[in-house]
N, C-alpha and C positions, 0 to 999 in steps of 0.2 A: 487393467493389465495391458502393456504395450507389446503386442505380438511381434511387430516389426523389430522392436529393440531387442526382444528375446532372441529372435531368429538371427539377427546380425551378430550379436554377442557370441552365440553358438558357432556361427560360421567362422568368426575371427579366431576362435580357439580350437577349430577343426573338430568339434564335437560330432561324432558320427550318429548320435542318438537325438540330436537337437529336434528333428522333425517329429519323432514319436513322443518326445517330451512335450512338444508344442501341442500335439493332439490331446494329450492327457490334461494339460492346463486348460485348454479350451473347454473340455468337458467339465472341468471344475466350476466354470462359470455358466456355461450354456447347457441346458438340459436337451441335448441332441444326440442322435445315434452315433456310434463310434465311426461308421463309415463317413458320415457327414463331417465329423470333426477331423478325420484324416484328410478329407478332400480340402477343407479350409487350411489345414496345416501345409499341404502341398502348395497351395496357392500363395500362402504367405512366404514360403521358402523360395518360390519362383521369383517373386517380387524382390525379396531380400537379396538374392544372388545377383539380380539384374542391376541393383542400385548400390551394391556394396562398395564398388570402386568405379564411380562414374568418371568419364573422361571430359576434360574441359576446365578452363580456368574458373569459370563461374561456380563450379562445384567445389573448388578448393577450400579447405578449412584446415588451417594449421592449429591443431589443438595444443594447448599449453599445459595441460595436466592439472588444472585447478577446477574443481567442480563448483556448482552453485552452493552446495552445502558446505564445502570446504571454506569458502570465503564468506559465508553468512549472507549471501545475496537474498534479499527478500525478508531477512530476519531483523531488519531495522536496527542494526548496531553499526559499529565503526566500519566493518567491512562493507556493509551495504551502502553507507554514505560515501565511501571512497569510490565505489563502483559507479554511483550516480554522477560523480564528477568526471569519471572517464567516459561515461555515456555522452555527456555534454561535449567532450573533446571529439568523439567520433562524429556526432552530429555537425559540429563546427559552428562557425559564425552564421547567425541568421538575421533576418530583418525584423524579427519580433521585438516587441517592446519588453516582454518578459519571456525568456525561454529557459531551457533546462540548465543553463549555466548559473542561474540564480537560485537553484534548488527550491524554487517556490512551489506552492500547492497547485498552481495552474500556469498555463501559458497565456500570453496576451498578445493580440495584434491590434493595430489601429485601422478603423474603417470609418473614413470621414472624420467627424468630430467625436466618435464614440470608440471605446475600448471593447473589443470582443474577447471574452475570457472563456477558455476551454480547458476541461479537465477530464480525466478518466481514472476510475478506481476499480481494482479487481476485488471480487468477492472474497471473503475470508475462506481460505482453503479448507479449514476444519469444519465448516458449516455445510458441507456437501449433503449430508443426510438431513439437513433442516433447511430446505430451500426458501421457505418464507423468511425465516431469520436472515439468511444470506442476502436475499433480495432487499429486505428492509434496511439492513445495516450498510450495504454497499451504496444504496441510493442516498442514504443520509450522508455518507462519507463524501460522495461526489458533490452533493449540494453544499456541504460544509466548505469544500475547496473553492467553490465559486464565491460564496459569501465572504470568506476571509480576504479575498482580493478587493473587496468593496464593491462587488458587482451584484446585480439583481439576476437570479437564475431565470431563464426564459424557456428552456427546453431540456429534456432528458432523452438519452438513447441507451439501448441495452444490447449486449452481445452475450448469448447464452450458449454454452457448449455442454451437452449431455452425452455421456458415453452410450455405446450401442445398446446395452441391456437396461438402461435407465428407464423406469416407468414414466410415461408421458405426464402423469400427475405431478412429477417433480418440476417439469417445465412450467406448468400453470401455477403451481404453488410459489415458485420463484417469482413469476411475473406478478402474482398477487402481492407479494412483499414489496416489490418495486412500486406497484400502483398505489399501495396504501400510503407510502410517503408522498408520492406524486399528488394524490388527492388532498392529503392533509395540508400540504404547503402550497397547493395549487400551481404546480409547475408541470406541464404536460409531458407525458412520455410519447414521443412522436415517431421514433423509428428504431430499427435494431436489426439484429441478425440471430438466427437460430440454427445451430449446427451440431453434428456429433463430434466429440473429441476424437480425432484421428480417423474418422470415417469407420471403415470396416476393420481397421488395424488396431483399434483399442476396444477391448471388451470390459464389461463391468458396468457399474451404474454411477460412476463419479460425475459430479456436476461442477462446472467451473464457469467463469465468465466475468463480465465487467459492466459497469454503468458509467456512461459519460454524461457530462452536463455542459451547457453553454450559458453564458451570462453576458450582460451588457452593463457598461458603466461609463460615467463621464470623468471619474477619477479613480485612482488605484490606492490600495493599501499593501504594497509589496513589502517583503521582508527586508529588502535592501535599504528602506527608508528609516529604520530604527536609528535613533540618535542618542548620544550621551545626554543625561539629564531627564530622559523619558522615564515614566513609571510603567511597570508591567502589571497588568490586571488579568484575572482569570475568573471564568464563570464556574458554576458547579458542574460536576460531571459524574456520570454513572457508567461510562464505558459503552462499547459497542460490540463489534464481532469478537474482539480479543477477550473481553470480559465474558461474553457468551460462551466462548470456547473453554475458558477456564472453568466456568460454572458447570458446563455440560460434562467435561471429561474428568471432573473431580466429583460428579454426582451431586452438586449443589444446585439443582435445576431451578429452584425457586428464585435464585438471584437473577435469572434471565429476564424476568418481568421488569426488574429495575431499569433495564436498558431500553425498554420500549417507550420512548418518548421523542419529542421533537423540540426540546427546550433550546438546544443550541441554535436551531434554525429560527426559532421564534425570537431569540435574543438578537440574531443578526438582522432579521426583518425590522425589528424595532430600531436598530442602529442606522439602517439605511434610510429611514424616514427623517433622521435628524441631520443637521449640518454640523458634523463633528470633525475635529482635527485629529484623525487617527493615523499614526505613522506606519504601523504594521499590524497585521493580524494573522493568526494561524490556528489550526485546530491541534489539540494535543492528541496525536494519533499514534500509530505503532512506532515504537522507539521511545514513547513517552515524552515527558518534559525534557529528559536528558537529551534526546535526539533533536527536539525542536531548538533547544538552547544552542546546540553545536551548529546547526544549520544557520540559524539567525546570526550568530556571532561571525561565522565564516562569510556570509553574504554581505552583512552590513558593516563588517570590520569594527565591532564594538564588543564590550564585555557585559555580560548579563549576571546580575546577582539576585538570587532567589531566597525567600523566607520559607523554610520548610513547614513551620507550624501553620502559617496562613494557607498554604497549599493543601495540607492535610484536611483542614476544616471544610474544604470545598468538595471533597470526594464523598460521593454517596456512602452513607454509614454502612449499609449492608455489603456494598461492593468492597469497601475498605476493610471491613471485618473479614471477609472471605480472603482477600489478597494477603492480608497480614497473617491470617491463620494458616495459609498455604505457603508462607514465606516467599511471596511474589512481590518484588519491588514495585510499588505503585507509581514510582517516578520513572519507571522504565517500560510502562505499557500504556496503551491508549486508554484514556479515561473520558474521551468525547467532551472535553472542556474547550472553551474559547479562550485563546491567549490574545491579549490586546496590549499593544505598545503605543503610548500616546504622551503628549505633553502633560505635565503635572496639573496645569490649570484646567484641563479638560476632564480630569478623572472623575470629579463629582457629577458632572453632567452625563458622562458615560454610565456611571454606576446607576444614576437615577433612571436613565432610559432602559437599562437592562432589567432593573428591578420592577419596573412598571408592568412587565409581562410575566412577573412571578418567577424570575430566575435569579438565583443568588450570585453575587460577584464580590470580589475584594481585590485590593492591591496586594500583590505577592512578591514585589521586587522592584528593581530599578536598573537602568542602563548607564554604564560608565565608559570612559575611554579605555581602550585596551582590547584584549582578545580573550576568547574562551568564556567560561561560565563558572560561578561559584554558588555553593549552597550554604546558607547560614542556618545552622541547626545546633541547638543546645549551647548557645553562646560561642560556637566555634565556626570557622569557615572551612569548607571542603571543596576540592575540585569537583566539578559537576559534569563528568564525562560519561558518554554512553559506553556500555560494554561492547565486546566484539559482536555479540548478538543481543537482541532485546531481552528483557527479563523473561525467564523461562516460566511459561504460564500453563503448560499442560505436562502430564507425566512424561511423554516422549521428549518434549523440549528439555525437561530436567535431566532426562537420561543422556541427551546429547550434550547438555551444558551450555554455558554462556561464553566460554572462552575458546579461542581458536585451538584446533587440534594439530595444526601444522605451523611451521615457522611463518609468521605474518610477513616479515620482510621478503622472504623468498616468494611467497604467494603474490605479494604486491608487485614484485618485479615481473612475474609471469602475467599478471593482469594488465600491467602496462604494455607488455609485449603484445597481448591479444588485442588491445585497443589500437596500438600502432599498426598492426596487421590489417585491422578493419578499415582504418583510415586510408592505408595504402591501396586496399582493394577498391574502396569507393573511388579514389582518384583514378585508378586504372580504368574502371568501367565508365566513369564520366567521360574520360578522354576517348575511350573506344566508341561510345555511343555518339558523342559529338562528331567524331571523325566519319561516322556513317551518314 
């Protein structure tokens, strides 16, 4: 519960009872005397009043009236992909080899004759009550992002935020999940940060955080290098945090065990040991193959064609049965598979290498001249586009739906405005600070 946010909303609507309501809400979470709750509420109100209308240009924020939820940001659909393009515009031109403009899994800089690959992944928000699972899957996700760039992971870092009332056991359970993957794949966890969410201003026991990874490579396998004539290959996948969330919140808890593996990482380790001509790799993560296809097509300026039947066979049978039983589009969620784009004459060697470590793989499509993506299914070709949000895989996601609830064109115009405002503010303060 965000106490500061509650207080400021009450102040903005001139609610005379906001302080007393705040005291009651505090006692809903904290088992403390009424007098203590009232004292906390008064302190919150004092801080909220002091910061409601701060003076100075640095505090200025021109809100545009589009929320994260409105535009599907973080929901790995078309709204989220569009936002990532605007993020790249706000950051601007960089000296990196690969930066946010390429919509790749990681960023890359050159250090001498080596590429340094860096990534960060946020834990799945719905795994807050299951810290070990959250830590395990976010660590695996960060390592995936390093591997698919053709790099060898060398270090992990973590950032853990636990709300004020969270039991300290959650902290250590989460770290145990991270350390499990770290030890299995022998990449050390070397640093990190541990904080409370919002300090004293957020109560409850919500856990969030991220895991970052660093890798080193002499060559890259960035998405922008996919070429017409290449074949598309995919390994088997059983899902990660997304599949866990679906299984947990639909009461199909036994499916979670299917996700506890490091097959993706083992397949990548095997590939790194061989001298293979791989043009691009990615992990089938949130947004599913639909999202990956859109991003690769956009970055590499090519068209991707997929064979649905071949992809279906590579999804873990228990996971696929659950998803189809719940009417969740398996092509629109993370299935933790490795997607490889390579020249046709390398396919056999790639397959042999991956299968040597006990991981299934198959050719699932090819790359053509053009743009966009197509799905070949039941003898017909279909446009293969992501929805506004990723496939709805929990009850609340289904209640919200996969389509936009507001006019997308109008929201897009306002998102563009927000990005332009941010760029202008950046320029203003660069000029101001340099002038000093």
